[in-house]
mmJSON file of the N, C-alpha and C atoms, coordinates in Angstrom:
{"data_MODEL":{"atom_site":{
"group_PDB":["ATOM","ATOM","ATOM","ATOM","ATOM","ATOM","ATOM","ATOM","ATOM","ATOM","ATOM","ATOM","ATOM","ATOM","ATOM","ATOM","ATOM","ATOM","ATOM","ATOM","ATOM","ATOM","ATOM","ATOM","ATOM","ATOM","ATOM","ATOM","ATOM","ATOM","ATOM","ATOM","ATOM","ATOM","ATOM","ATOM","ATOM","ATOM","ATOM","ATOM","ATOM","ATOM","ATOM","ATOM","ATOM","ATOM","ATOM","ATOM","ATOM","ATOM","ATOM","ATOM","ATOM","ATOM","ATOM","ATOM","ATOM","ATOM","ATOM","ATOM","ATOM","ATOM","ATOM","ATOM","ATOM","ATOM","ATOM","ATOM","ATOM","ATOM","ATOM","ATOM","ATOM","ATOM","ATOM","ATOM","ATOM","ATOM","ATOM","ATOM","ATOM","ATOM","ATOM","ATOM","ATOM","ATOM","ATOM","ATOM","ATOM","ATOM","ATOM","ATOM","ATOM","ATOM","ATOM","ATOM","ATOM","ATOM","ATOM","ATOM","ATOM","ATOM","ATOM","ATOM","ATOM","ATOM","ATOM","ATOM","ATOM","ATOM","ATOM","ATOM","ATOM","ATOM","ATOM","ATOM","ATOM","ATOM","ATOM","ATOM","ATOM","ATOM","ATOM","ATOM","ATOM","ATOM","ATOM","ATOM","ATOM","ATOM","ATOM","ATOM","ATOM","ATOM","ATOM","ATOM","ATOM","ATOM","ATOM","ATOM","ATOM","ATOM","ATOM","ATOM","ATOM","ATOM","ATOM","ATOM","ATOM","ATOM","ATOM","ATOM","ATOM","ATOM","ATOM","ATOM","ATOM","ATOM","ATOM","ATOM","ATOM","ATOM","ATOM","ATOM","ATOM","ATOM","ATOM","ATOM","ATOM","ATOM","ATOM","ATOM","ATOM","ATOM","ATOM","ATOM","ATOM","ATOM","ATOM","ATOM","ATOM","ATOM","ATOM","ATOM","ATOM","ATOM","ATOM","ATOM","ATOM","ATOM","ATOM","ATOM","ATOM","ATOM","ATOM","ATOM","ATOM","ATOM","ATOM","ATOM","ATOM","ATOM","ATOM","ATOM","ATOM","ATOM","ATOM","ATOM","ATOM","ATOM","ATOM","ATOM","ATOM","ATOM","ATOM","ATOM","ATOM","ATOM","ATOM","ATOM","ATOM","ATOM","ATOM","ATOM","ATOM"],
"id":[1,2,3,4,5,6,7,8,9,10,11,12,13,14,15,16,17,18,19,20,21,22,23,24,25,26,27,28,29,30,31,32,33,34,35,36,37,38,39,40,41,42,43,44,45,46,47,48,49,50,51,52,53,54,55,56,57,58,59,60,61,62,63,64,65,66,67,68,69,70,71,72,73,74,75,76,77,78,79,80,81,82,83,84,85,86,87,88,89,90,91,92,93,94,95,96,97,98,99,100,101,102,103,104,105,106,107,108,109,110,111,112,113,114,115,116,117,118,119,120,121,122,123,124,125,126,127,128,129,130,131,132,133,134,135,136,137,138,139,140,141,142,143,144,145,146,147,148,149,150,151,152,153,154,155,156,157,158,159,160,161,162,163,164,165,166,167,168,169,170,171,172,173,174,175,176,177,178,179,180,181,182,183,184,185,186,187,188,189,190,191,192,193,194,195,196,197,198,199,200,201,202,203,204,205,206,207,208,209,210,211,212,213,214,215,216,217,218,219,220,221,222,223,224,225],
"type_symbol":["N","C","C","N","C","C","N","C","C","N","C","C","N","C","C","N","C","C","N","C","C","N","C","C","N","C","C","N","C","C","N","C","C","N","C","C","N","C","C","N","C","C","N","C","C","N","C","C","N","C","C","N","C","C","N","C","C","N","C","C","N","C","C","N","C","C","N","C","C","N","C","C","N","C","C","N","C","C","N","C","C","N","C","C","N","C","C","N","C","C","N","C","C","N","C","C","N","C","C","N","C","C","N","C","C","N","C","C","N","C","C","N","C","C","N","C","C","N","C","C","N","C","C","N","C","C","N","C","C","N","C","C","N","C","C","N","C","C","N","C","C","N","C","C","N","C","C","N","C","C","N","C","C","N","C","C","N","C","C","N","C","C","N","C","C","N","C","C","N","C","C","N","C","C","N","C","C","N","C","C","N","C","C","N","C","C","N","C","C","N","C","C","N","C","C","N","C","C","N","C","C","N","C","C","N","C","C","N","C","C","N","C","C","N","C","C","N","C","C","N","C","C","N","C","C"],
"label_atom_id":["N","CA","C","N","CA","C","N","CA","C","N","CA","C","N","CA","C","N","CA","C","N","CA","C","N","CA","C","N","CA","C","N","CA","C","N","CA","C","N","CA","C","N","CA","C","N","CA","C","N","CA","C","N","CA","C","N","CA","C","N","CA","C","N","CA","C","N","CA","C","N","CA","C","N","CA","C","N","CA","C","N","CA","C","N","CA","C","N","CA","C","N","CA","C","N","CA","C","N","CA","C","N","CA","C","N","CA","C","N","CA","C","N","CA","C","N","CA","C","N","CA","C","N","CA","C","N","CA","C","N","CA","C","N","CA","C","N","CA","C","N","CA","C","N","CA","C","N","CA","C","N","CA","C","N","CA","C","N","CA","C","N","CA","C","N","CA","C","N","CA","C","N","CA","C","N","CA","C","N","CA","C","N","CA","C","N","CA","C","N","CA","C","N","CA","C","N","CA","C","N","CA","C","N","CA","C","N","CA","C","N","CA","C","N","CA","C","N","CA","C","N","CA","C","N","CA","C","N","CA","C","N","CA","C","N","CA","C","N","CA","C","N","CA","C","N","CA","C","N","CA","C","N","CA","C","N","CA","C","N","CA","C"],
"label_alt_id":[null,null,null,null,null,null,null,null,null,null,null,null,null,null,null,null,null,null,null,null,null,null,null,null,null,null,null,null,null,null,null,null,null,null,null,null,null,null,null,null,null,null,null,null,null,null,null,null,null,null,null,null,null,null,null,null,null,null,null,null,null,null,null,null,null,null,null,null,null,null,null,null,null,null,null,null,null,null,null,null,null,null,null,null,null,null,null,null,null,null,null,null,null,null,null,null,null,null,null,null,null,null,null,null,null,null,null,null,null,null,null,null,null,null,null,null,null,null,null,null,null,null,null,null,null,null,null,null,null,null,null,null,null,null,null,null,null,null,null,null,null,null,null,null,null,null,null,null,null,null,null,null,null,null,null,null,null,null,null,null,null,null,null,null,null,null,null,null,null,null,null,null,null,null,null,null,null,null,null,null,null,null,null,null,null,null,null,null,null,null,null,null,null,null,null,null,null,null,null,null,null,null,null,null,null,null,null,null,null,null,null,null,null,null,null,null,null,null,null,null,null,null,null,null,null],
"label_comp_id":["MET","MET","MET","THR","THR","THR","LEU","LEU","LEU","ILE","ILE","ILE","ASP","ASP","ASP","LYS","LYS","LYS","CYS","CYS","CYS","PRO","PRO","PRO","GLY","GLY","GLY","THR","THR","THR","ILE","ILE","ILE","ASN","ASN","ASN","ILE","ILE","ILE","ARG","ARG","ARG","THR","THR","THR","PRO","PRO","PRO","THR","THR","THR","ILE","ILE","ILE","GLU","GLU","GLU","ILE","ILE","ILE","LYS","LYS","LYS","ASN","ASN","ASN","CYS","CYS","CYS","PRO","PRO","PRO","GLU","GLU","GLU","CYS","CYS","CYS","GLY","GLY","GLY","GLU","GLU","GLU","GLU","GLU","GLU","VAL","VAL","VAL","GLU","GLU","GLU","ILE","ILE","ILE","PHE","PHE","PHE","SER","SER","SER","ASP","ASP","ASP","GLU","GLU","GLU","LYS","LYS","LYS","LYS","LYS","LYS","ALA","ALA","ALA","THR","THR","THR","CYS","CYS","CYS","LYS","LYS","LYS","CYS","CYS","CYS","GLY","GLY","GLY","PHE","PHE","PHE","THR","THR","THR","ILE","ILE","ILE","PHE","PHE","PHE","ASN","ASN","ASN","ASP","ASP","ASP","LEU","LEU","LEU","GLN","GLN","GLN","SER","SER","SER","CYS","CYS","CYS","ILE","ILE","ILE","GLU","GLU","GLU","TRP","TRP","TRP","CYS","CYS","CYS","ARG","ARG","ARG","TYR","TYR","TYR","ALA","ALA","ALA","GLU","GLU","GLU","GLU","GLU","GLU","CYS","CYS","CYS","ILE","ILE","ILE","GLY","GLY","GLY","GLU","GLU","GLU","GLU","GLU","GLU","GLN","GLN","GLN","PHE","PHE","PHE","ARG","ARG","ARG","LYS","LYS","LYS","LEU","LEU","LEU","LYS","LYS","LYS","LYS","LYS","LYS"],
"label_asym_id":["A","A","A","A","A","A","A","A","A","A","A","A","A","A","A","A","A","A","A","A","A","A","A","A","A","A","A","A","A","A","A","A","A","A","A","A","A","A","A","A","A","A","A","A","A","A","A","A","A","A","A","A","A","A","A","A","A","A","A","A","A","A","A","A","A","A","A","A","A","A","A","A","A","A","A","A","A","A","A","A","A","A","A","A","A","A","A","A","A","A","A","A","A","A","A","A","A","A","A","A","A","A","A","A","A","A","A","A","A","A","A","A","A","A","A","A","A","A","A","A","A","A","A","A","A","A","A","A","A","A","A","A","A","A","A","A","A","A","A","A","A","A","A","A","A","A","A","A","A","A","A","A","A","A","A","A","A","A","A","A","A","A","A","A","A","A","A","A","A","A","A","A","A","A","A","A","A","A","A","A","A","A","A","A","A","A","A","A","A","A","A","A","A","A","A","A","A","A","A","A","A","A","A","A","A","A","A","A","A","A","A","A","A","A","A","A","A","A","A","A","A","A","A","A","A"],
"label_entity_id":["1","1","1","1","1","1","1","1","1","1","1","1","1","1","1","1","1","1","1","1","1","1","1","1","1","1","1","1","1","1","1","1","1","1","1","1","1","1","1","1","1","1","1","1","1","1","1","1","1","1","1","1","1","1","1","1","1","1","1","1","1","1","1","1","1","1","1","1","1","1","1","1","1","1","1","1","1","1","1","1","1","1","1","1","1","1","1","1","1","1","1","1","1","1","1","1","1","1","1","1","1","1","1","1","1","1","1","1","1","1","1","1","1","1","1","1","1","1","1","1","1","1","1","1","1","1","1","1","1","1","1","1","1","1","1","1","1","1","1","1","1","1","1","1","1","1","1","1","1","1","1","1","1","1","1","1","1","1","1","1","1","1","1","1","1","1","1","1","1","1","1","1","1","1","1","1","1","1","1","1","1","1","1","1","1","1","1","1","1","1","1","1","1","1","1","1","1","1","1","1","1","1","1","1","1","1","1","1","1","1","1","1","1","1","1","1","1","1","1","1","1","1","1","1","1"],
"label_seq_id":[1,1,1,2,2,2,3,3,3,4,4,4,5,5,5,6,6,6,7,7,7,8,8,8,9,9,9,10,10,10,11,11,11,12,12,12,13,13,13,14,14,14,15,15,15,16,16,16,17,17,17,18,18,18,19,19,19,20,20,20,21,21,21,22,22,22,23,23,23,24,24,24,25,25,25,26,26,26,27,27,27,28,28,28,29,29,29,30,30,30,31,31,31,32,32,32,33,33,33,34,34,34,35,35,35,36,36,36,37,37,37,38,38,38,39,39,39,40,40,40,41,41,41,42,42,42,43,43,43,44,44,44,45,45,45,46,46,46,47,47,47,48,48,48,49,49,49,50,50,50,51,51,51,52,52,52,53,53,53,54,54,54,55,55,55,56,56,56,57,57,57,58,58,58,59,59,59,60,60,60,61,61,61,62,62,62,63,63,63,64,64,64,65,65,65,66,66,66,67,67,67,68,68,68,69,69,69,70,70,70,71,71,71,72,72,72,73,73,73,74,74,74,75,75,75],
"pdbx_PDB_ins_code":[null,null,null,null,null,null,null,null,null,null,null,null,null,null,null,null,null,null,null,null,null,null,null,null,null,null,null,null,null,null,null,null,null,null,null,null,null,null,null,null,null,null,null,null,null,null,null,null,null,null,null,null,null,null,null,null,null,null,null,null,null,null,null,null,null,null,null,null,null,null,null,null,null,null,null,null,null,null,null,null,null,null,null,null,null,null,null,null,null,null,null,null,null,null,null,null,null,null,null,null,null,null,null,null,null,null,null,null,null,null,null,null,null,null,null,null,null,null,null,null,null,null,null,null,null,null,null,null,null,null,null,null,null,null,null,null,null,null,null,null,null,null,null,null,null,null,null,null,null,null,null,null,null,null,null,null,null,null,null,null,null,null,null,null,null,null,null,null,null,null,null,null,null,null,null,null,null,null,null,null,null,null,null,null,null,null,null,null,null,null,null,null,null,null,null,null,null,null,null,null,null,null,null,null,null,null,null,null,null,null,null,null,null,null,null,null,null,null,null,null,null,null,null,null,null],
"Cartn_x":[5.088,4.638,3.275,3.005,1.712,0.821,-0.36,-1.278,-0.658,-0.062,0.367,1.468,2.413,3.312,2.786,1.505,0.897,0.04,-0.3,-1.408,-1.061,-1.849,-1.734,-2.065,-2.773,-3.092,-1.96,-0.836,0.179,1.547,1.247,2.355,3.112,2.515,2.973,3.503,3.077,3.843,5.024,4.925,6.166,7.258,6.851,7.904,7.518,7.88,7.488,7.743,7.045,7.198,7.378,7.94,8.093,7.108,6.579,5.677,6.144,6.042,6.24,5.038,4.776,3.587,4.036,3.362,3.539,3.016,3.736,3.35,2.288,1.049,0.009,0.427,1.44,1.82,2.784,3.857,4.874,5.117,4.429,4.796,5.962,6.798,7.975,7.544,8.303,8.233,8.483,7.715,7.992,7.851,8.97,8.911,8.316,7.472,6.62,6.48,6.95,6.964,5.46,5.207,3.842,3.464,4.565,4.253,4.362,4.292,4.604,3.025,2.576,1.459,1.66,2.827,3.046,4.487,4.669,6.057,6.003,7.033,7.164,8.058,7.318,8.085,9.108,9.967,11.074,10.506,9.347,8.657,8.061,8.024,7.385,6.04,5.386,3.907,3.92,2.83,2.775,1.959,2.422,1.891,1.495,0.105,-0.358,-0.612,-0.266,-0.514,-1.841,-2.278,-3.629,-3.604,-3.043,-2.845,-4.047,-4.447,-5.736,-5.078,-5.239,-4.713,-5.642,-5.322,-5.952,-5.664,-4.801,-4.531,-5.625,-6.723,-7.743,-8.764,-8.945,-9.899,-9.527,-8.124,-7.998,-7.407,-7.809,-7.497,-6.093,-5.385,-4.132,-2.985,-3.522,-2.647,-1.247,-1.481,-0.392,0.717,0.256,1.061,1.71,0.87,1.418,2.521,2.381,3.351,4.393,4.134,4.875,4.417,4.628,4.169,4.644,5.932,6.463,5.755,5.72,5.261,3.618,2.905,1.523,1.172,1.921,1.855,2.029,3.058,3.478,2.344,1.659,0.641,-0.849,-0.822,-2.209,-2.281,-1.196,-1.193,-2.219],
"Cartn_y":[18.993,17.405,17.571,16.624,16.761,15.608,15.521,14.582,13.127,13.016,11.805,11.216,12.098,11.837,11.233,11.626,11.363,10.229,9.671,8.625,7.398,6.951,5.872,4.578,4.652,3.414,2.753,3.438,2.827,2.619,2.694,2.529,1.14,0.124,-1.299,-1.517,-0.497,-0.568,0.166,1.4,2.334,1.815,1.219,0.73,-0.743,-1.631,-3.024,-3.606,-4.459,-5.242,-6.681,-7.58,-8.994,-9.691,-10.699,-11.598,-13.018,-13.973,-15.328,-16.115,-16.882,-17.693,-19.07,-20.073,-21.441,-22.015,-22.864,-23.362,-24.489,-24.449,-25.422,-26.84,-26.767,-28.045,-28.758,-28.115,-28.983,-28.364,-27.239,-26.752,-25.731,-25.703,-24.799,-23.389,-22.438,-21.043,-20.504,-19.627,-18.758,-17.293,-16.403,-15.052,-14.38,-13.497,-12.579,-11.482,-10.333,-8.927,-8.439,-7.334,-6.789,-6.178,-5.852,-5.268,-6.425,-7.667,-8.682,-9.401,-9.883,-10.683,-12.161,-12.664,-14.055,-14.463,-15.527,-16.042,-17.526,-18.182,-19.644,-20.215,-21.282,-22.144,-22.99,-23.426,-24.307,-25.6,-26.03,-27.259,-26.912,-25.654,-25.224,-24.681,-24.712,-24.317,-22.823,-22.294,-20.767,-20.187,-19.381,-18.683,-17.347,-16.952,-15.661,-14.774,-13.451,-12.485,-12.054,-11.791,-11.139,-9.583,-9.232,-7.8,-7.16,-6.295,-5.375,-4.009,-3.202,-1.858,-0.895,0.451,1.554,1.554,0.788,0.898,0.414,-0.459,-0.796,0.353,1.36,2.228,3.774,4.038,5.487,6.009,7.132,7.754,8.398,8.37,9.041,7.817,6.604,5.546,5.557,5.524,5.468,6.54,7.757,8.826,8.808,8.099,7.933,6.845,5.789,4.698,4.691,5.351,5.352,4.331,4.672,3.885,2.461,2.217,0.963,-0.054,0.372,-0.373,-0.617,0.493,0.417,-0.558,-0.613,-1.703,-3.169,-3.195,-4.457,-5.031,-4.194,-4.681,-4.82,-4.143,-4.212,-5.564,-6.121,-7.321,-8.365],
"Cartn_z":[-15.793,-15.946,-16.642,-17.667,-18.294,-17.686,-18.032,-17.682,-17.961,-19.221,-19.65,-18.564,-18.125,-17.162,-15.825,-15.468,-14.424,-14.395,-15.613,-15.958,-15.001,-14.274,-13.294,-14.07,-15.107,-15.883,-16.68,-16.901,-17.568,-16.886,-15.536,-14.662,-14.791,-15.086,-15.185,-16.609,-17.633,-18.832,-18.889,-18.442,-18.384,-17.54,-16.461,-15.491,-15.292,-16.085,-15.781,-14.528,-13.897,-12.817,-13.154,-12.503,-12.779,-11.855,-12.332,-11.737,-11.849,-10.997,-11.129,-11.133,-12.172,-12.341,-12.349,-11.984,-12.038,-13.468,-13.971,-15.368,-15.086,-15.621,-15.309,-15.786,-16.776,-17.461,-16.656,-16.241,-15.469,-13.96,-13.579,-12.414,-12.241,-13.118,-13.115,-12.921,-12.339,-12.078,-13.391,-13.864,-15.112,-14.804,-15.121,-14.905,-16.169,-15.831,-16.851,-16.47,-17.318,-16.869,-17.194,-16.453,-16.531,-17.944,-18.68,-20.033,-21.012,-20.711,-21.599,-21.821,-22.954,-23.093,-22.741,-23.076,-22.725,-22.581,-22.054,-21.93,-22.01,-22.304,-22.563,-21.49,-21.073,-20.062,-20.55,-19.793,-20.263,-20.952,-20.532,-21.151,-22.385,-22.843,-24.143,-23.866,-22.854,-22.546,-22.536,-23.119,-23.209,-22.04,-21.271,-20.311,-20.58,-20.471,-20.789,-19.531,-19.722,-18.735,-18.711,-17.554,-17.648,-17.584,-18.869,-19.035,-19.358,-18.479,-18.781,-18.513,-19.495,-19.342,-20.077,-19.982,-20.565,-22.108,-22.616,-24.104,-24.903,-24.288,-24.994,-25.216,-24.435,-24.387,-24.534,-23.943,-23.84,-25.181,-25.445,-26.864,-26.819,-25.6,-25.562,-25.328,-25.459,-24.992,-25.784,-27.115,-28.086,-27.637,-27.576,-27.268,-25.774,-24.893,-23.482,-23.442,-23.971,-23.781,-24.911,-26.169,-27.271,-28.252,-29.463,-30.658,-30.769,-30.455,-30.446,-29.522,-28.331,-27.062,-27.472,-27.869,-28.252,-29.251,-30.344,-31.394,-30.729,-29.943,-29.413,-28.594,-27.804,-26.825,-27.642,-28.709,-29.451,-30.378,-30.624,-31.395,-31.01],
"occupancy":[1.0,1.0,1.0,1.0,1.0,1.0,1.0,1.0,1.0,1.0,1.0,1.0,1.0,1.0,1.0,1.0,1.0,1.0,1.0,1.0,1.0,1.0,1.0,1.0,1.0,1.0,1.0,1.0,1.0,1.0,1.0,1.0,1.0,1.0,1.0,1.0,1.0,1.0,1.0,1.0,1.0,1.0,1.0,1.0,1.0,1.0,1.0,1.0,1.0,1.0,1.0,1.0,1.0,1.0,1.0,1.0,1.0,1.0,1.0,1.0,1.0,1.0,1.0,1.0,1.0,1.0,1.0,1.0,1.0,1.0,1.0,1.0,1.0,1.0,1.0,1.0,1.0,1.0,1.0,1.0,1.0,1.0,1.0,1.0,1.0,1.0,1.0,1.0,1.0,1.0,1.0,1.0,1.0,1.0,1.0,1.0,1.0,1.0,1.0,1.0,1.0,1.0,1.0,1.0,1.0,1.0,1.0,1.0,1.0,1.0,1.0,1.0,1.0,1.0,1.0,1.0,1.0,1.0,1.0,1.0,1.0,1.0,1.0,1.0,1.0,1.0,1.0,1.0,1.0,1.0,1.0,1.0,1.0,1.0,1.0,1.0,1.0,1.0,1.0,1.0,1.0,1.0,1.0,1.0,1.0,1.0,1.0,1.0,1.0,1.0,1.0,1.0,1.0,1.0,1.0,1.0,1.0,1.0,1.0,1.0,1.0,1.0,1.0,1.0,1.0,1.0,1.0,1.0,1.0,1.0,1.0,1.0,1.0,1.0,1.0,1.0,1.0,1.0,1.0,1.0,1.0,1.0,1.0,1.0,1.0,1.0,1.0,1.0,1.0,1.0,1.0,1.0,1.0,1.0,1.0,1.0,1.0,1.0,1.0,1.0,1.0,1.0,1.0,1.0,1.0,1.0,1.0,1.0,1.0,1.0,1.0,1.0,1.0,1.0,1.0,1.0,1.0,1.0,1.0,1.0,1.0,1.0,1.0,1.0,1.0],
"B_iso_or_equiv":[0.0,0.0,0.0,0.0,0.0,0.0,0.0,0.0,0.0,0.0,0.0,0.0,0.0,0.0,0.0,0.0,0.0,0.0,0.0,0.0,0.0,0.0,0.0,0.0,0.0,0.0,0.0,0.0,0.0,0.0,0.0,0.0,0.0,0.0,0.0,0.0,0.0,0.0,0.0,0.0,0.0,0.0,0.0,0.0,0.0,0.0,0.0,0.0,0.0,0.0,0.0,0.0,0.0,0.0,0.0,0.0,0.0,0.0,0.0,0.0,0.0,0.0,0.0,0.0,0.0,0.0,0.0,0.0,0.0,0.0,0.0,0.0,0.0,0.0,0.0,0.0,0.0,0.0,0.0,0.0,0.0,0.0,0.0,0.0,0.0,0.0,0.0,0.0,0.0,0.0,0.0,0.0,0.0,0.0,0.0,0.0,0.0,0.0,0.0,0.0,0.0,0.0,0.0,0.0,0.0,0.0,0.0,0.0,0.0,0.0,0.0,0.0,0.0,0.0,0.0,0.0,0.0,0.0,0.0,0.0,0.0,0.0,0.0,0.0,0.0,0.0,0.0,0.0,0.0,0.0,0.0,0.0,0.0,0.0,0.0,0.0,0.0,0.0,0.0,0.0,0.0,0.0,0.0,0.0,0.0,0.0,0.0,0.0,0.0,0.0,0.0,0.0,0.0,0.0,0.0,0.0,0.0,0.0,0.0,0.0,0.0,0.0,0.0,0.0,0.0,0.0,0.0,0.0,0.0,0.0,0.0,0.0,0.0,0.0,0.0,0.0,0.0,0.0,0.0,0.0,0.0,0.0,0.0,0.0,0.0,0.0,0.0,0.0,0.0,0.0,0.0,0.0,0.0,0.0,0.0,0.0,0.0,0.0,0.0,0.0,0.0,0.0,0.0,0.0,0.0,0.0,0.0,0.0,0.0,0.0,0.0,0.0,0.0,0.0,0.0,0.0,0.0,0.0,0.0,0.0,0.0,0.0,0.0,0.0,0.0],
"pdbx_formal_charge":[null,null,null,null,null,null,null,null,null,null,null,null,null,null,null,null,null,null,null,null,null,null,null,null,null,null,null,null,null,null,null,null,null,null,null,null,null,null,null,null,null,null,null,null,null,null,null,null,null,null,null,null,null,null,null,null,null,null,null,null,null,null,null,null,null,null,null,null,null,null,null,null,null,null,null,null,null,null,null,null,null,null,null,null,null,null,null,null,null,null,null,null,null,null,null,null,null,null,null,null,null,null,null,null,null,null,null,null,null,null,null,null,null,null,null,null,null,null,null,null,null,null,null,null,null,null,null,null,null,null,null,null,null,null,null,null,null,null,null,null,null,null,null,null,null,null,null,null,null,null,null,null,null,null,null,null,null,null,null,null,null,null,null,null,null,null,null,null,null,null,null,null,null,null,null,null,null,null,null,null,null,null,null,null,null,null,null,null,null,null,null,null,null,null,null,null,null,null,null,null,null,null,null,null,null,null,null,null,null,null,null,null,null,null,null,null,null,null,null,null,null,null,null,null,null],
"auth_seq_id":[1,1,1,2,2,2,3,3,3,4,4,4,5,5,5,6,6,6,7,7,7,8,8,8,9,9,9,10,10,10,11,11,11,12,12,12,13,13,13,14,14,14,15,15,15,16,16,16,17,17,17,18,18,18,19,19,19,20,20,20,21,21,21,22,22,22,23,23,23,24,24,24,25,25,25,26,26,26,27,27,27,28,28,28,29,29,29,30,30,30,31,31,31,32,32,32,33,33,33,34,34,34,35,35,35,36,36,36,37,37,37,38,38,38,39,39,39,40,40,40,41,41,41,42,42,42,43,43,43,44,44,44,45,45,45,46,46,46,47,47,47,48,48,48,49,49,49,50,50,50,51,51,51,52,52,52,53,53,53,54,54,54,55,55,55,56,56,56,57,57,57,58,58,58,59,59,59,60,60,60,61,61,61,62,62,62,63,63,63,64,64,64,65,65,65,66,66,66,67,67,67,68,68,68,69,69,69,70,70,70,71,71,71,72,72,72,73,73,73,74,74,74,75,75,75],
"auth_comp_id":["MET","MET","MET","THR","THR","THR","LEU","LEU","LEU","ILE","ILE","ILE","ASP","ASP","ASP","LYS","LYS","LYS","CYS","CYS","CYS","PRO","PRO","PRO","GLY","GLY","GLY","THR","THR","THR","ILE","ILE","ILE","ASN","ASN","ASN","ILE","ILE","ILE","ARG","ARG","ARG","THR","THR","THR","PRO","PRO","PRO","THR","THR","THR","ILE","ILE","ILE","GLU","GLU","GLU","ILE","ILE","ILE","LYS","LYS","LYS","ASN","ASN","ASN","CYS","CYS","CYS","PRO","PRO","PRO","GLU","GLU","GLU","CYS","CYS","CYS","GLY","GLY","GLY","GLU","GLU","GLU","GLU","GLU","GLU","VAL","VAL","VAL","GLU","GLU","GLU","ILE","ILE","ILE","PHE","PHE","PHE","SER","SER","SER","ASP","ASP","ASP","GLU","GLU","GLU","LYS","LYS","LYS","LYS","LYS","LYS","ALA","ALA","ALA","THR","THR","THR","CYS","CYS","CYS","LYS","LYS","LYS","CYS","CYS","CYS","GLY","GLY","GLY","PHE","PHE","PHE","THR","THR","THR","ILE","ILE","ILE","PHE","PHE","PHE","ASN","ASN","ASN","ASP","ASP","ASP","LEU","LEU","LEU","GLN","GLN","GLN","SER","SER","SER","CYS","CYS","CYS","ILE","ILE","ILE","GLU","GLU","GLU","TRP","TRP","TRP","CYS","CYS","CYS","ARG","ARG","ARG","TYR","TYR","TYR","ALA","ALA","ALA","GLU","GLU","GLU","GLU","GLU","GLU","CYS","CYS","CYS","ILE","ILE","ILE","GLY","GLY","GLY","GLU","GLU","GLU","GLU","GLU","GLU","GLN","GLN","GLN","PHE","PHE","PHE","ARG","ARG","ARG","LYS","LYS","LYS","LEU","LEU","LEU","LYS","LYS","LYS","LYS","LYS","LYS"],
"auth_asym_id":["A","A","A","A","A","A","A","A","A","A","A","A","A","A","A","A","A","A","A","A","A","A","A","A","A","A","A","A","A","A","A","A","A","A","A","A","A","A","A","A","A","A","A","A","A","A","A","A","A","A","A","A","A","A","A","A","A","A","A","A","A","A","A","A","A","A","A","A","A","A","A","A","A","A","A","A","A","A","A","A","A","A","A","A","A","A","A","A","A","A","A","A","A","A","A","A","A","A","A","A","A","A","A","A","A","A","A","A","A","A","A","A","A","A","A","A","A","A","A","A","A","A","A","A","A","A","A","A","A","A","A","A","A","A","A","A","A","A","A","A","A","A","A","A","A","A","A","A","A","A","A","A","A","A","A","A","A","A","A","A","A","A","A","A","A","A","A","A","A","A","A","A","A","A","A","A","A","A","A","A","A","A","A","A","A","A","A","A","A","A","A","A","A","A","A","A","A","A","A","A","A","A","A","A","A","A","A","A","A","A","A","A","A","A","A","A","A","A","A","A","A","A","A","A","A"],
"auth_atom_id":["N","CA","C","N","CA","C","N","CA","C","N","CA","C","N","CA","C","N","CA","C","N","CA","C","N","CA","C","N","CA","C","N","CA","C","N","CA","C","N","CA","C","N","CA","C","N","CA","C","N","CA","C","N","CA","C","N","CA","C","N","CA","C","N","CA","C","N","CA","C","N","CA","C","N","CA","C","N","CA","C","N","CA","C","N","CA","C","N","CA","C","N","CA","C","N","CA","C","N","CA","C","N","CA","C","N","CA","C","N","CA","C","N","CA","C","N","CA","C","N","CA","C","N","CA","C","N","CA","C","N","CA","C","N","CA","C","N","CA","C","N","CA","C","N","CA","C","N","CA","C","N","CA","C","N","CA","C","N","CA","C","N","CA","C","N","CA","C","N","CA","C","N","CA","C","N","CA","C","N","CA","C","N","CA","C","N","CA","C","N","CA","C","N","CA","C","N","CA","C","N","CA","C","N","CA","C","N","CA","C","N","CA","C","N","CA","C","N","CA","C","N","CA","C","N","CA","C","N","CA","C","N","CA","C","N","CA","C","N","CA","C","N","CA","C","N","CA","C","N","CA","C","N","CA","C","N","CA","C","N","CA","C"],
"pdbx_PDB_model_num":[1,1,1,1,1,1,1,1,1,1,1,1,1,1,1,1,1,1,1,1,1,1,1,1,1,1,1,1,1,1,1,1,1,1,1,1,1,1,1,1,1,1,1,1,1,1,1,1,1,1,1,1,1,1,1,1,1,1,1,1,1,1,1,1,1,1,1,1,1,1,1,1,1,1,1,1,1,1,1,1,1,1,1,1,1,1,1,1,1,1,1,1,1,1,1,1,1,1,1,1,1,1,1,1,1,1,1,1,1,1,1,1,1,1,1,1,1,1,1,1,1,1,1,1,1,1,1,1,1,1,1,1,1,1,1,1,1,1,1,1,1,1,1,1,1,1,1,1,1,1,1,1,1,1,1,1,1,1,1,1,1,1,1,1,1,1,1,1,1,1,1,1,1,1,1,1,1,1,1,1,1,1,1,1,1,1,1,1,1,1,1,1,1,1,1,1,1,1,1,1,1,1,1,1,1,1,1,1,1,1,1,1,1,1,1,1,1,1,1,1,1,1,1,1,1]
}}}
């Protein structure tokens, strides 16, 4: 097992969890995964995830989570 396999900073990216947020516009529950930046409510309001992770500063982030996921989250 490499250091990358043990990295605790990417656990919510490599193994996403789901969170329920309430839409501030209509109050409806909105599901958002820990690896998503945003989700759209049924009413059309965009809910943003408070995604803070090591991809912002770790030099191994792209290698750790994979190129496709890295680019998606860096947008």
